[in-house]
VMD Tcl script that builds the backbone (N, CA, C; Angstrom):
set m [mol new atoms 516]
animate dup $m
set s [atomselect $m all]
$s set {name element resname resid chain x y z} {
  {N N MET 1 A 0.910 -1.088 0.038}
  {CA C MET 1 A -0.047 0.002 -0.024}
  {C C MET 1 A 0.872 1.194 -0.001}
  {N N PRO 2 A 0.614 2.267 -0.919}
  {CA C PRO 2 A 1.521 3.361 -0.956}
  {C C PRO 2 A 1.299 4.219 0.354}
  {N N ARG 3 A 2.464 4.783 0.776}
  {CA C ARG 3 A 2.417 5.637 1.976}
  {C C ARG 3 A 1.839 7.035 1.507}
  {N N PRO 4 A 0.872 7.586 2.335}
  {CA C PRO 4 A 0.442 8.852 1.926}
  {C C PRO 4 A 1.535 9.923 1.950}
  {N N ALA 5 A 1.224 11.077 1.275}
  {CA C ALA 5 A 2.240 12.217 1.347}
  {C C ALA 5 A 2.510 12.622 2.822}
  {N N ARG 6 A 3.746 12.983 3.047}
  {CA C ARG 6 A 4.203 13.315 4.460}
  {C C ARG 6 A 3.478 14.528 4.925}
  {N N LEU 7 A 2.829 14.470 6.142}
  {CA C LEU 7 A 2.283 15.582 6.756}
  {C C LEU 7 A 3.358 16.340 7.586}
  {N N THR 8 A 3.250 17.664 7.575}
  {CA C THR 8 A 4.290 18.429 8.290}
  {C C THR 8 A 4.264 18.241 9.746}
  {N N HIS 9 A 3.141 17.987 10.341}
  {CA C HIS 9 A 3.120 17.931 11.872}
  {C C HIS 9 A 3.019 16.387 12.323}
  {N N ILE 10 A 3.443 15.578 11.476}
  {CA C ILE 10 A 3.430 14.108 11.928}
  {C C ILE 10 A 4.820 13.630 11.624}
  {N N ASP 11 A 5.484 12.943 12.693}
  {CA C ASP 11 A 6.810 12.306 12.494}
  {C C ASP 11 A 6.717 10.993 11.659}
  {N N ALA 12 A 7.896 10.470 11.465}
  {CA C ALA 12 A 7.969 9.151 10.793}
  {C C ALA 12 A 7.186 8.045 11.379}
  {N N ASP 13 A 7.017 8.158 12.646}
  {CA C ASP 13 A 6.278 7.087 13.449}
  {C C ASP 13 A 4.848 7.450 13.674}
  {N N GLY 14 A 4.322 8.504 12.986}
  {CA C GLY 14 A 2.881 8.929 13.094}
  {C C GLY 14 A 2.555 9.612 14.282}
  {N N ARG 15 A 3.584 10.250 14.941}
  {CA C ARG 15 A 3.276 10.982 16.108}
  {C C ARG 15 A 3.200 12.412 15.804}
  {N N ILE 16 A 2.331 13.186 16.563}
  {CA C ILE 16 A 2.222 14.650 16.298}
  {C C ILE 16 A 3.591 15.298 16.796}
  {N N ARG 17 A 3.970 16.195 16.018}
  {CA C ARG 17 A 5.214 16.998 16.281}
  {C C ARG 17 A 4.983 18.492 15.923}
  {N N MET 18 A 5.833 19.287 16.554}
  {CA C MET 18 A 5.950 20.593 16.097}
  {C C MET 18 A 6.888 20.892 15.002}
  {N N VAL 19 A 6.559 21.536 14.012}
  {CA C VAL 19 A 7.469 21.707 12.848}
  {C C VAL 19 A 8.574 22.650 13.286}
  {N N ASP 20 A 9.887 22.291 12.860}
  {CA C ASP 20 A 11.036 23.031 13.124}
  {C C ASP 20 A 11.183 24.075 11.997}
  {N N VAL 21 A 11.013 25.394 12.492}
  {CA C VAL 21 A 11.143 26.458 11.441}
  {C C VAL 21 A 12.520 27.090 11.510}
  {N N GLY 22 A 13.331 26.581 12.263}
  {CA C GLY 22 A 14.701 27.182 12.538}
  {C C GLY 22 A 15.492 27.518 11.247}
  {N N ASP 23 A 15.292 26.826 10.167}
  {CA C ASP 23 A 16.036 27.015 8.961}
  {C C ASP 23 A 15.397 27.973 8.038}
  {N N LYS 24 A 14.038 28.382 8.348}
  {CA C LYS 24 A 13.377 29.320 7.487}
  {C C LYS 24 A 13.937 30.751 7.640}
  {N N PRO 25 A 13.820 31.435 6.578}
  {CA C PRO 25 A 14.269 32.888 6.731}
  {C C PRO 25 A 13.225 33.744 7.616}
  {N N VAL 26 A 13.780 34.760 8.197}
  {CA C VAL 26 A 13.012 35.661 8.920}
  {C C VAL 26 A 12.460 36.721 7.889}
  {N N THR 27 A 11.154 36.761 7.871}
  {CA C THR 27 A 10.496 37.719 6.889}
  {C C THR 27 A 9.422 38.383 7.694}
  {N N VAL 28 A 8.970 39.562 7.108}
  {CA C VAL 28 A 7.796 40.291 7.711}
  {C C VAL 28 A 6.538 39.413 7.397}
  {N N ARG 29 A 5.728 39.123 8.371}
  {CA C ARG 29 A 4.438 38.310 8.271}
  {C C ARG 29 A 3.365 39.238 8.785}
  {N N GLU 30 A 2.263 39.159 8.080}
  {CA C GLU 30 A 1.042 39.955 8.476}
  {C C GLU 30 A -0.131 39.160 8.148}
  {N N ALA 31 A -1.176 39.248 9.000}
  {CA C ALA 31 A -2.411 38.594 8.697}
  {C C ALA 31 A -3.592 39.409 9.213}
  {N N SER 32 A -4.709 39.379 8.620}
  {CA C SER 32 A -5.982 39.896 9.146}
  {C C SER 32 A -7.083 38.968 9.134}
  {N N ALA 33 A -7.919 39.015 10.112}
  {CA C ALA 33 A -9.012 37.990 10.145}
  {C C ALA 33 A -10.237 38.864 10.632}
  {N N SER 34 A -11.442 38.301 10.426}
  {CA C SER 34 A -12.624 38.967 10.770}
  {C C SER 34 A -13.644 38.075 11.291}
  {N N GLY 35 A -14.640 38.506 12.007}
  {CA C GLY 35 A -15.769 37.773 12.499}
  {C C GLY 35 A -16.939 38.711 12.860}
  {N N HIS 36 A -18.049 38.174 13.409}
  {CA C HIS 36 A -19.136 38.971 13.581}
  {C C HIS 36 A -19.980 38.336 14.827}
  {N N VAL 37 A -20.489 39.229 15.688}
  {CA C VAL 37 A -21.372 38.664 16.759}
  {C C VAL 37 A -22.740 39.193 16.444}
  {N N ALA 38 A -23.627 38.418 15.990}
  {CA C ALA 38 A -25.061 38.716 15.666}
  {C C ALA 38 A -25.854 38.774 17.055}
  {N N MET 39 A -26.701 39.808 17.207}
  {CA C MET 39 A -27.461 39.932 18.374}
  {C C MET 39 A -28.833 40.516 18.217}
  {N N SER 40 A -29.609 40.582 19.208}
  {CA C SER 40 A -30.925 41.146 19.141}
  {C C SER 40 A -30.819 42.740 19.120}
  {N N PRO 41 A -31.919 43.335 18.559}
  {CA C PRO 41 A -31.919 44.802 18.577}
  {C C PRO 41 A -31.837 45.379 19.977}
  {N N THR 42 A -32.402 44.712 21.011}
  {CA C THR 42 A -32.289 45.060 22.295}
  {C C THR 42 A -30.812 45.163 22.830}
  {N N ALA 43 A -30.069 44.104 22.498}
  {CA C ALA 43 A -28.654 44.109 22.908}
  {C C ALA 43 A -27.971 45.231 22.188}
  {N N ARG 44 A -28.149 45.359 20.882}
  {CA C ARG 44 A -27.460 46.369 20.141}
  {C C ARG 44 A -27.742 47.730 20.732}
  {N N ALA 45 A -28.932 48.049 21.121}
  {CA C ALA 45 A -29.371 49.353 21.689}
  {C C ALA 45 A -28.637 49.530 23.047}
  {N N ALA 46 A -28.596 48.546 23.844}
  {CA C ALA 46 A -27.942 48.588 25.178}
  {C C ALA 46 A -26.480 48.920 25.086}
  {N N ILE 47 A -25.883 48.264 24.187}
  {CA C ILE 47 A -24.354 48.576 23.904}
  {C C ILE 47 A -24.222 50.050 23.468}
  {N N ARG 48 A -25.022 50.473 22.539}
  {CA C ARG 48 A -24.828 51.840 22.059}
  {C C ARG 48 A -25.220 52.911 23.094}
  {N N ALA 49 A -26.145 52.548 24.002}
  {CA C ALA 49 A -26.484 53.399 25.092}
  {C C ALA 49 A -25.745 53.489 26.243}
  {N N GLY 50 A -24.703 52.482 26.289}
  {CA C GLY 50 A -23.836 52.369 27.470}
  {C C GLY 50 A -24.456 51.698 28.637}
  {N N ARG 51 A -25.514 50.782 28.344}
  {CA C ARG 51 A -26.300 50.203 29.364}
  {C C ARG 51 A -25.941 48.765 29.799}
  {N N ILE 52 A -24.754 48.410 29.398}
  {CA C ILE 52 A -24.233 46.999 29.815}
  {C C ILE 52 A -23.631 47.114 31.154}
  {N N LYS 53 A -24.038 46.382 32.163}
  {CA C LYS 53 A -23.595 46.560 33.463}
  {C C LYS 53 A -22.170 46.211 33.723}
  {N N LYS 54 A -21.634 45.400 32.989}
  {CA C LYS 54 A -20.304 44.945 33.152}
  {C C LYS 54 A -19.248 46.081 32.594}
  {N N GLY 55 A -19.754 47.050 31.810}
  {CA C GLY 55 A -18.943 48.079 31.116}
  {C C GLY 55 A -19.011 48.105 29.689}
  {N N ASP 56 A -18.103 48.720 29.064}
  {CA C ASP 56 A -18.086 48.810 27.533}
  {C C ASP 56 A -17.623 47.517 26.993}
  {N N PRO 57 A -18.497 46.758 26.306}
  {CA C PRO 57 A -18.061 45.562 25.799}
  {C C PRO 57 A -17.085 45.572 24.567}
  {N N LEU 58 A -17.101 46.765 23.817}
  {CA C LEU 58 A -16.136 46.831 22.807}
  {C C LEU 58 A -14.770 47.155 23.140}
  {N N GLN 59 A -14.611 47.867 24.339}
  {CA C GLN 59 A -13.305 48.216 24.745}
  {C C GLN 59 A -12.710 46.903 25.492}
  {N N ALA 60 A -13.609 46.229 26.182}
  {CA C ALA 60 A -12.971 44.994 26.876}
  {C C ALA 60 A -12.673 44.020 25.762}
  {N N ALA 61 A -13.619 43.898 24.704}
  {CA C ALA 61 A -13.226 42.907 23.675}
  {C C ALA 61 A -11.976 43.398 22.896}
  {N N ARG 62 A -11.746 44.516 22.781}
  {CA C ARG 62 A -10.537 44.972 21.974}
  {C C ARG 62 A -9.258 44.516 22.864}
  {N N LEU 63 A -9.355 44.622 24.065}
  {CA C LEU 63 A -8.214 44.201 24.966}
  {C C LEU 63 A -8.082 42.723 25.011}
  {N N ALA 64 A -9.234 42.042 25.138}
  {CA C ALA 64 A -9.196 40.533 25.060}
  {C C ALA 64 A -8.673 39.998 23.803}
  {N N GLY 65 A -8.892 40.677 22.668}
  {CA C GLY 65 A -8.496 40.219 21.358}
  {C C GLY 65 A -6.992 40.365 21.262}
  {N N ILE 66 A -6.429 41.449 21.813}
  {CA C ILE 66 A -5.021 41.737 21.892}
  {C C ILE 66 A -4.277 40.637 22.706}
  {N N MET 67 A -4.886 40.387 23.905}
  {CA C MET 67 A -4.353 39.418 24.838}
  {C C MET 67 A -4.351 37.978 24.216}
  {N N ALA 68 A -5.528 37.676 23.535}
  {CA C ALA 68 A -5.685 36.362 22.913}
  {C C ALA 68 A -4.572 36.199 21.922}
  {N N ALA 69 A -4.255 37.082 20.966}
  {CA C ALA 69 A -3.282 37.000 20.011}
  {C C ALA 69 A -1.988 36.761 20.568}
  {N N LYS 70 A -1.621 37.325 21.727}
  {CA C LYS 70 A -0.363 37.123 22.412}
  {C C LYS 70 A -0.202 35.753 22.937}
  {N N ARG 71 A -1.357 35.142 23.312}
  {CA C ARG 71 A -1.350 33.767 23.927}
  {C C ARG 71 A -1.781 32.686 23.057}
  {N N THR 72 A -1.753 32.783 21.739}
  {CA C THR 72 A -2.166 31.858 20.830}
  {C C THR 72 A -1.434 30.496 20.957}
  {N N ALA 73 A -0.128 30.493 21.159}
  {CA C ALA 73 A 0.601 29.384 21.328}
  {C C ALA 73 A 0.233 28.494 22.601}
  {N N ASP 74 A -0.302 29.098 23.491}
  {CA C ASP 74 A -0.872 28.521 24.813}
  {C C ASP 74 A -2.160 27.754 24.524}
  {N N LEU 75 A -2.871 28.230 23.408}
  {CA C LEU 75 A -4.230 27.661 23.171}
  {C C LEU 75 A -4.202 26.672 22.055}
  {N N ILE 76 A -3.355 26.884 21.049}
  {CA C ILE 76 A -3.333 26.009 19.921}
  {C C ILE 76 A -2.180 25.182 19.928}
  {N N PRO 77 A -2.264 23.833 20.131}
  {CA C PRO 77 A -1.047 23.070 20.593}
  {C C PRO 77 A 0.110 23.114 19.629}
  {N N LEU 78 A 0.044 23.268 18.367}
  {CA C LEU 78 A 1.221 23.161 17.577}
  {C C LEU 78 A 1.785 24.448 16.961}
  {N N CYS 79 A 1.203 25.632 17.491}
  {CA C CYS 79 A 1.535 26.970 17.125}
  {C C CYS 79 A 2.790 27.282 17.850}
  {N N HIS 80 A 3.755 28.067 17.156}
  {CA C HIS 80 A 5.018 28.426 17.658}
  {C C HIS 80 A 4.726 29.753 18.446}
  {N N PRO 81 A 5.297 29.990 19.639}
  {CA C PRO 81 A 5.236 31.244 20.311}
  {C C PRO 81 A 5.937 32.228 19.418}
  {N N LEU 82 A 5.308 33.420 19.162}
  {CA C LEU 82 A 5.899 34.429 18.298}
  {C C LEU 82 A 6.066 35.819 19.163}
  {N N MET 83 A 7.029 36.492 18.729}
  {CA C MET 83 A 7.232 37.881 19.167}
  {C C MET 83 A 6.513 38.752 18.133}
  {N N LEU 84 A 5.303 39.166 18.629}
  {CA C LEU 84 A 4.423 40.018 17.764}
  {C C LEU 84 A 4.912 41.448 17.821}
  {N N SER 85 A 4.888 42.173 16.685}
  {CA C SER 85 A 5.323 43.454 16.655}
  {C C SER 85 A 4.138 44.524 16.644}
  {N N GLY 86 A 2.989 43.872 16.312}
  {CA C GLY 86 A 1.794 44.761 16.148}
  {C C GLY 86 A 0.496 43.856 16.192}
  {N N ILE 87 A -0.459 44.455 16.932}
  {CA C ILE 87 A -1.777 43.856 17.016}
  {C C ILE 87 A -2.827 44.901 16.999}
  {N N GLU 88 A -3.771 44.895 16.113}
  {CA C GLU 88 A -4.907 45.853 16.091}
  {C C GLU 88 A -6.177 45.145 16.063}
  {N N VAL 89 A -7.002 45.476 16.895}
  {CA C VAL 89 A -8.359 44.807 16.969}
  {C C VAL 89 A -9.405 45.879 16.868}
  {N N GLU 90 A -10.265 45.911 15.800}
  {CA C GLU 90 A -11.287 46.977 15.622}
  {C C GLU 90 A -12.718 46.226 15.807}
  {N N LEU 91 A -13.476 46.874 16.516}
  {CA C LEU 91 A -14.817 46.503 16.693}
  {C C LEU 91 A -15.813 47.625 16.153}
  {N N THR 92 A -16.854 47.251 15.439}
  {CA C THR 92 A -17.707 48.278 14.885}
  {C C THR 92 A -19.073 47.828 14.878}
  {N N HIS 93 A -19.989 48.644 15.167}
  {CA C HIS 93 A -21.521 48.396 15.217}
  {C C HIS 93 A -21.852 48.009 13.726}
  {N N THR 94 A -22.787 47.029 13.524}
  {CA C THR 94 A -23.401 46.700 12.199}
  {C C THR 94 A -24.885 46.806 12.397}
  {N N ALA 95 A -25.606 46.572 11.385}
  {CA C ALA 95 A -27.020 46.541 11.421}
  {C C ALA 95 A -27.617 45.351 12.293}
  {N N THR 96 A -26.759 44.374 12.432}
  {CA C THR 96 A -27.153 43.041 13.135}
  {C C THR 96 A -26.354 42.733 14.313}
  {N N GLY 97 A -25.332 43.530 14.605}
  {CA C GLY 97 A -24.410 43.176 15.749}
  {C C GLY 97 A -23.185 43.956 15.857}
  {N N VAL 98 A -22.054 43.204 16.038}
  {CA C VAL 98 A -20.775 43.831 16.048}
  {C C VAL 98 A -19.841 43.178 15.141}
  {N N ALA 99 A -19.115 43.849 14.277}
  {CA C ALA 99 A -18.092 43.311 13.491}
  {C C ALA 99 A -16.743 43.490 14.023}
  {N N ILE 100 A -15.845 42.410 13.943}
  {CA C ILE 100 A -14.502 42.450 14.448}
  {C C ILE 100 A -13.499 42.119 13.407}
  {N N VAL 101 A -12.494 42.993 13.404}
  {CA C VAL 101 A -11.327 42.813 12.461}
  {C C VAL 101 A -10.063 42.895 13.302}
  {N N ALA 102 A -9.081 41.881 13.085}
  {CA C ALA 102 A -7.882 41.901 13.802}
  {C C ALA 102 A -6.797 41.805 12.716}
  {N N ARG 103 A -5.778 42.589 13.028}
  {CA C ARG 103 A -4.461 42.664 12.204}
  {C C ARG 103 A -3.300 42.417 13.006}
  {N N VAL 104 A -2.535 41.428 12.673}
  {CA C VAL 104 A -1.353 40.979 13.506}
  {C C VAL 104 A -0.119 41.033 12.603}
  {N N ARG 105 A 1.029 41.430 13.034}
  {CA C ARG 105 A 2.188 41.608 12.354}
  {C C ARG 105 A 3.442 41.117 13.284}
  {N N THR 106 A 4.448 40.453 12.550}
  {CA C THR 106 A 5.723 40.065 13.105}
  {C C THR 106 A 6.736 39.987 12.071}
  {N N ALA 107 A 8.017 39.909 12.478}
  {CA C ALA 107 A 9.053 39.611 11.664}
  {C C ALA 107 A 9.577 38.237 12.200}
  {N N GLY 108 A 9.389 37.199 11.524}
  {CA C GLY 108 A 9.653 35.853 12.047}
  {C C GLY 108 A 9.684 34.845 11.016}
  {N N GLN 109 A 9.799 33.542 11.358}
  {CA C GLN 109 A 9.997 32.488 10.552}
  {C C GLN 109 A 8.634 31.713 10.227}
  {N N THR 110 A 7.507 32.052 10.887}
  {CA C THR 110 A 6.308 31.459 10.637}
  {C C THR 110 A 5.210 32.543 10.684}
  {N N GLY 111 A 4.100 32.288 10.027}
  {CA C GLY 111 A 2.999 33.238 9.845}
  {C C GLY 111 A 2.251 33.408 11.189}
  {N N VAL 112 A 1.330 34.510 11.044}
  {CA C VAL 112 A 0.604 34.960 12.193}
  {C C VAL 112 A -0.971 34.843 11.887}
  {N N GLU 113 A -1.278 33.942 11.020}
  {CA C GLU 113 A -2.740 33.712 10.661}
  {C C GLU 113 A -3.528 33.273 12.008}
  {N N MET 114 A -2.954 32.295 12.724}
  {CA C MET 114 A -3.600 31.865 13.846}
  {C C MET 114 A -3.715 32.826 14.898}
  {N N GLU 115 A -2.816 33.820 14.901}
  {CA C GLU 115 A -2.915 34.857 15.983}
  {C C GLU 115 A -4.074 35.870 15.659}
  {N N ALA 116 A -4.168 36.216 14.398}
  {CA C ALA 116 A -5.205 37.029 13.884}
  {C C ALA 116 A -6.638 36.384 14.194}
  {N N LEU 117 A -6.686 34.997 13.912}
  {CA C LEU 117 A -7.977 34.395 14.043}
  {C C LEU 117 A -8.313 34.247 15.557}
  {N N THR 118 A -7.237 34.049 16.340}
  {CA C THR 118 A -7.519 33.760 17.810}
  {C C THR 118 A -7.827 35.126 18.379}
  {N N ALA 119 A -7.326 36.359 17.888}
  {CA C ALA 119 A -7.686 37.633 18.464}
  {C C ALA 119 A -9.103 37.864 18.084}
  {N N VAL 120 A -9.650 37.518 16.934}
  {CA C VAL 120 A -11.082 37.699 16.592}
  {C C VAL 120 A -11.891 36.775 17.533}
  {N N ALA 121 A -11.570 35.608 17.694}
  {CA C ALA 121 A -12.400 34.736 18.485}
  {C C ALA 121 A -12.415 35.183 19.938}
  {N N GLY 122 A -11.264 35.565 20.500}
  {CA C GLY 122 A -11.228 36.074 21.839}
  {C C GLY 122 A -12.070 37.406 22.057}
  {N N ALA 123 A -11.982 38.198 21.039}
  {CA C ALA 123 A -12.870 39.431 21.229}
  {C C ALA 123 A -14.308 39.089 21.072}
  {N N ALA 124 A -14.644 38.130 20.077}
  {CA C ALA 124 A -16.089 37.769 20.021}
  {C C ALA 124 A -16.688 37.050 21.287}
  {N N LEU 125 A -15.849 36.244 21.840}
  {CA C LEU 125 A -16.281 35.626 23.095}
  {C C LEU 125 A -16.474 36.654 24.224}
  {N N THR 126 A -15.620 37.616 24.305}
  {CA C THR 126 A -15.755 38.684 25.267}
  {C C THR 126 A -16.975 39.581 25.073}
  {N N VAL 127 A -17.320 39.882 23.824}
  {CA C VAL 127 A -18.564 40.606 23.613}
  {C C VAL 127 A -19.769 39.746 24.075}
  {N N TYR 128 A -19.728 38.409 23.803}
  {CA C TYR 128 A -20.747 37.383 24.256}
  {C C TYR 128 A -20.794 37.525 25.806}
  {N N ASP 129 A -19.702 37.424 26.465}
  {CA C ASP 129 A -19.678 37.393 27.904}
  {C C ASP 129 A -20.245 38.740 28.522}
  {N N MET 130 A -19.878 39.830 27.964}
  {CA C MET 130 A -20.311 41.083 28.498}
  {C C MET 130 A -21.806 41.351 28.206}
  {N N VAL 131 A -22.334 40.775 27.089}
  {CA C VAL 131 A -23.716 41.103 26.826}
  {C C VAL 131 A -24.699 40.065 27.087}
  {N N LYS 132 A -24.337 38.851 27.497}
  {CA C LYS 132 A -25.201 37.795 27.691}
  {C C LYS 132 A -26.373 38.003 28.620}
  {N N ALA 133 A -26.163 38.821 29.597}
  {CA C ALA 133 A -27.347 39.139 30.401}
  {C C ALA 133 A -28.543 39.803 29.799}
  {N N VAL 134 A -28.190 40.536 28.591}
  {CA C VAL 134 A -29.244 41.044 27.708}
  {C C VAL 134 A -29.691 40.097 26.610}
  {N N ASP 135 A -28.785 39.304 26.143}
  {CA C ASP 135 A -29.132 38.416 24.989}
  {C C ASP 135 A -28.399 37.163 24.990}
  {N N GLN 136 A -28.867 36.124 25.488}
  {CA C GLN 136 A -28.138 34.768 25.384}
  {C C GLN 136 A -28.285 34.109 24.064}
  {N N GLY 137 A -28.956 34.645 23.192}
  {CA C GLY 137 A -29.065 33.966 21.801}
  {C C GLY 137 A -28.105 34.564 20.858}
  {N N MET 138 A -27.182 35.381 21.180}
  {CA C MET 138 A -26.143 35.893 20.373}
  {C C MET 138 A -25.448 34.777 19.645}
  {N N VAL 139 A -24.979 35.077 18.384}
  {CA C VAL 139 A -24.258 34.077 17.560}
  {C C VAL 139 A -22.990 34.675 17.195}
  {N N ILE 140 A -21.870 33.884 17.464}
  {CA C ILE 140 A -20.483 34.304 16.949}
  {C C ILE 140 A -20.464 33.583 15.544}
  {N N GLU 141 A -20.128 34.296 14.573}
  {CA C GLU 141 A -20.186 33.795 13.174}
  {C C GLU 141 A -19.109 34.316 12.352}
  {N N ARG 142 A -18.916 33.568 11.258}
  {CA C ARG 142 A -17.940 33.964 10.118}
  {C C ARG 142 A -16.491 34.394 10.660}
  {N N VAL 143 A -15.932 33.604 11.641}
  {CA C VAL 143 A -14.488 33.927 11.934}
  {C C VAL 143 A -13.730 33.299 10.809}
  {N N GLN 144 A -12.994 34.278 10.127}
  {CA C GLN 144 A -12.208 33.794 8.873}
  {C C GLN 144 A -11.023 34.635 8.628}
  {N N LEU 145 A -10.116 34.114 8.026}
  {CA C LEU 145 A -8.839 34.793 7.525}
  {C C LEU 145 A -9.285 35.590 6.356}
  {N N GLU 146 A -8.841 36.780 6.406}
  {CA C GLU 146 A -9.117 37.765 5.188}
  {C C GLU 146 A -7.959 37.932 4.288}
  {N N GLU 147 A -6.796 38.032 4.915}
  {CA C GLU 147 A -5.596 38.320 4.193}
  {C C GLU 147 A -4.349 37.783 4.887}
  {N N LYS 148 A -3.309 37.366 4.262}
  {CA C LYS 148 A -2.003 37.073 4.892}
  {C C LYS 148 A -0.964 37.422 3.940}
  {N N LEU 149 A 0.175 38.004 4.390}
  {CA C LEU 149 A 1.280 38.392 3.634}
  {C C LEU 149 A 2.562 37.836 4.210}
  {N N GLY 150 A 3.475 37.436 3.354}
  {CA C GLY 150 A 4.819 36.898 3.709}
  {C C GLY 150 A 4.865 35.386 3.831}
  {N N GLY 151 A 6.031 34.976 3.840}
  {CA C GLY 151 A 6.325 33.487 3.967}
  {C C GLY 151 A 6.281 32.800 2.577}
  {N N ARG 152 A 6.543 31.437 2.599}
  {CA C ARG 152 A 6.783 30.654 1.408}
  {C C ARG 152 A 5.492 30.623 0.519}
  {N N SER 153 A 4.373 30.658 1.128}
  {CA C SER 153 A 3.172 30.434 0.366}
  {C C SER 153 A 2.634 31.977 -0.213}
  {N N GLY 154 A 3.360 32.931 0.267}
  {CA C GLY 154 A 2.973 34.220 -0.428}
  {C C GLY 154 A 1.821 34.907 0.091}
  {N N HIS 155 A 1.193 35.672 -0.784}
  {CA C HIS 155 A 0.039 36.548 -0.505}
  {C C HIS 155 A -1.246 35.891 -0.685}
  {N N TYR 156 A -2.097 35.878 0.318}
  {CA C TYR 156 A -3.484 35.316 0.212}
  {C C TYR 156 A -4.449 36.465 0.619}
  {N N ARG 157 A -5.452 36.568 -0.230}
  {CA C ARG 157 A -6.538 37.473 0.054}
  {C C ARG 157 A -7.898 36.857 -0.316}
  {N N ARG 158 A -8.757 36.903 0.734}
  {CA C ARG 158 A -10.144 36.316 0.496}
  {C C ARG 158 A -10.679 36.823 -0.762}
  {N N PRO 159 A -11.350 35.990 -1.683}
  {CA C PRO 159 A -11.793 36.550 -2.862}
  {C C PRO 159 A -12.985 37.554 -2.721}
  {N N VAL 160 A -13.045 38.552 -3.601}
  {CA C VAL 160 A -14.019 39.687 -3.344}
  {C C VAL 160 A -15.454 39.097 -3.109}
  {N N GLU 161 A -15.836 38.215 -3.887}
  {CA C GLU 161 A -17.142 37.758 -3.775}
  {C C GLU 161 A -17.422 37.114 -2.385}
  {N N ALA 162 A -16.387 36.456 -1.779}
  {CA C ALA 162 A -16.584 35.884 -0.534}
  {C C ALA 162 A -16.572 37.025 0.600}
  {N N ARG 163 A -15.816 38.086 0.401}
  {CA C ARG 163 A -15.973 39.181 1.280}
  {C C ARG 163 A -17.326 39.848 1.182}
  {N N ALA 164 A -17.832 40.037 -0.074}
  {CA C ALA 164 A -19.168 40.630 -0.148}
  {C C ALA 164 A -20.281 39.897 0.489}
  {N N ARG 165 A -20.139 38.523 0.374}
  {CA C ARG 165 A -21.157 37.641 1.025}
  {C C ARG 165 A -21.059 37.782 2.574}
  {N N ARG 166 A -19.801 37.936 3.056}
  {CA C ARG 166 A -19.608 37.985 4.543}
  {C C ARG 166 A -20.220 39.265 5.013}
  {N N LYS 167 A -20.127 40.413 4.354}
  {CA C LYS 167 A -20.613 41.710 4.799}
  {C C LYS 167 A -22.126 41.860 4.607}
  {N N ALA 168 A -22.902 40.984 3.987}
  {CA C ALA 168 A -24.228 41.038 3.661}
  {C C ALA 168 A -25.028 41.043 5.089}
  {N N PRO 169 A -25.800 41.972 5.277}
  {CA C PRO 169 A -26.539 42.001 6.485}
  {C C PRO 169 A -27.511 40.820 6.517}
  {N N ARG 170 A -27.653 40.263 7.779}
  {CA C ARG 170 A -28.510 39.164 8.111}
  {C C ARG 170 A -29.492 39.607 9.110}
  {N N SER 171 A -30.826 39.320 8.944}
  {CA C SER 171 A -31.787 39.654 9.793}
  {C C SER 171 A -31.788 38.664 11.012}
  {N N ARG 172 A -32.061 39.045 12.134}
  {CA C ARG 172 A -32.133 38.083 13.270}
  {C C ARG 172 A -33.394 38.448 14.025}
}
mol reanalyze $m
mol bondsrecalc $m
mol representation Tube
mol addrep $m
């Protein structure tokens, strides 16, 4: 029986391993990811009016996203710990909830896609936690990589039609 193509995170004995990136060149790596927290009109109004008892969910979520990006290697087993040079997390009101965009940058030997995705997830979970007293039916949705730059695989950008579908308002 032919042996399947070698997987990068599996050793010769079939055990999970962390990839050695030591011989890869140091290059600038950037990634952006996005997501959305859909919520009720009541929850959206409470956030905008500053009536969330725990405080401002968008500011707490921004900080949580930054902290999550910095701790990605602690959460995702085979991610390398990285010295991140920049993390931006933006949260904006939408017609159906809160949109989240994270941008992460480093100069290193491996990419920062997972850090950007983790930042979005951490921010979204924080919005949920801060607002759940008003709306337990919120939905964290469409956490996805938007763009990455640097590294052997080069530049990736989510196709325009996929970005347009992602931004289409959904009623709830």
